[in-house]
KEFI-869329 format. One record per residue (C-alpha): residue in one letter; x, z, y; residue number from 1. Coordinates in steps of 0.5 Angstrom, whole numbers, plus 2048, in hexadecimal, padded with zeros to 3 digits. Layout:
! KEFI-869329
   rest     u     w     v    nr
      A     X     Z     Y   NUM
...
***
This chain:
! KEFI-869329
   rest     u     w     v    nr
      M   78D   813   892     1
      P   786   814   88E     2
      E   787   815   886     3
      H   786   80F   882     4
      V   780   80E   87E     5
      V   781   80D   877     6
      R   77C   809   873     7
      N   77F   809   86C     8
      P   782   80F   869     9
      G   786   80B   864    10
      F   789   807   86A    11
      E   790   809   868    12
      Q   790   806   861    13
      T   78C   800   864    14
      V   792   7FF   868    15
      R   797   800   863    16
      D   793   7FC   85E    17
      S   793   7F6   863    18
      F   79A   7F7   865    19
      A   79C   7F6   85E    20
      R   799   7EF   85D    21
      Q   79D   7ED   863    22
      G   7A2   7E8   861    23
      L   7A5   7E7   868    24
      M   7A6   7EF   868    25
      T   7A9   7EF   861    26
      T   7AE   7E9   863    27
      Y   7B0   7ED   869    28
      G   7B1   7F3   864    29
      A   7AD   7F7   869    30
      L   7AA   7FE   868    31
      L   7A4   802   86B    32
      E   7A7   808   86E    33
      R   7A1   80B   871    34
      V   79A   80A   870    35
      E   795   80E   875    36
      P   78F   80D   878    37
      G   790   808   87D    38
      R   798   808   87C    39
      V   79C   804   877    40
      D   7A4   803   877    41
      I   7A7   7FE   873    42
      A   7AF   7FE   872    43
      V   7B3   7F8   870    44
      P   7BA   7F9   86D    45
      F   7BF   7F4   870    46
      A   7C1   7EE   86C    47
      D   7C5   7E8   86D    48
      A   7BF   7E3   86B    49
      L   7BB   7E6   871    50
      T   7C0   7E4   876    51
      Q   7C0   7DF   87B    52
      Q   7C7   7DB   87D    53
      A   7CA   7E1   881    54
      G   7C9   7E6   87C    55
      Y   7C3   7EA   87F    56
      V   7BC   7EB   87B    57
      H   7B8   7E4   87C    58
      A   7B3   7E5   882    59
      G   7AE   7E2   87C    60
      V   7AF   7E8   878    61
      T   7AF   7ED   87E    62
      T   7A8   7EA   880    63
      A   7A5   7EA   879    64
      V   7A7   7F1   878    65
      A   7A4   7F3   87E    66
      D   79D   7EF   87D    67
      T   79D   7F2   876    68
      A   79E   7F9   879    69
      C   798   7F8   87E    70
      G   793   7F5   879    71
      Y   794   7FB   874    72
      A   793   800   87A    73
      A   78D   7FC   87B    74
      L   78B   7FC   874    75
      T   78C   804   873    76
      L   785   804   878    77
      M   781   7FF   875    78
      A   77B   800   870    79
      P   77C   800   868    80
      G   77C   7F8   866    81
      S   77F   7F6   86C    82
      E   785   7F1   86D    83
      V   789   7F0   874    84
      L   78C   7E9   877    85
      S   790   7E8   87D    86
      V   78C   7E5   883    87
      E   792   7E4   888    88
      F   798   7E8   88A    89
      K   79D   7E8   88F    90
      T   7A4   7EA   88D    91
      N   7AA   7EC   892    92
      L   7B1   7EC   88F    93
      L   7B5   7F1   893    94
      A   7BB   7F2   88F    95
      P   7BF   7EE   889    96
      A   7BC   7F1   883    97
      R   7C2   7F4   87F    98
      G   7C4   7FA   87B    99
      D   7C3   7FD   874   100
      R   7BB   7FB   875   101
      I   7B6   7FA   879   102
      V   7B0   7FE   87A   103
      A   7A9   7FC   87D   104
      R   7A4   802   87F   105
      G   79D   7FF   880   106
      R   798   803   883   107
      V   791   802   885   108
      V   78F   801   88D   109
      R   788   800   88C   110
      S   784   7FF   885   111
      G   77D   7FC   885   112
      R   778   7FA   880   113
      T   77B   7F3   880   114
      I   781   7F3   884   115
      T   787   7F7   885   116
      V   78C   7F7   88A   117
      C   793   7FA   888   118
      Q   79A   7FA   88A   119
      A   7A1   7FB   886   120
      D   7A8   7FC   888   121
      V   7AD   7FA   884   122
      F   7B4   7FE   884   123
      G   7BB   7FC   881   124
      V   7BD   802   87D   125
      A   7C5   803   87C   126
      G   7C6   80A   879   127
      A   7C3   80F   87E   128
      S   7C3   80A   884   129
      E   7BC   806   885   130
      T   7BC   800   88A   131
      H   7B5   7FD   88C   132
      C   7B5   7F6   88B   133
      A   7AE   7F4   88B   134
      T   7A7   7F5   88E   135
      M   7A1   7F2   88B   136
      V   79A   7F2   88E   137
      A   795   7F0   888   138
      T   78D   7EE   887   139
      M   78B   7EF   880   140
      I   784   7ED   87D   141
      R   780   7F1   878   142
      V   77E   7EC   872   143
      D   77A   7EE   86C   144
      A   77F   7EE   866   145
      D   77E   7E9   860   146
***
């Protein structure tokens, strides 16, 4: 796979600062676990408030965390002064999301000047065991930051 082109040498701080402003991720208790060119991992600890009626992490939480990991993976490769928005995504829910936490591992498939295609895999983590519970393919668009 070709190396990603980093257009912003301060990409990691840009991502961390933006993530800190995300109300939804704060509500979920989400943490950035990895920020590298073209890759971002986000973990969300299990909480009863994030479950659906059967006690699994709600698909809306799983999808939001996957979308966010994709968006920030895309942002790592965008020029300074950029912001990122989702254009579309498709999520396959593969297994119930459960465990001590879920982790979304976002990566860039192809980065362009305006449009970036990403993929995120979400895992339910219980101790040392991981269950692949969702896969998302997403299209992100670069916009000028305010």
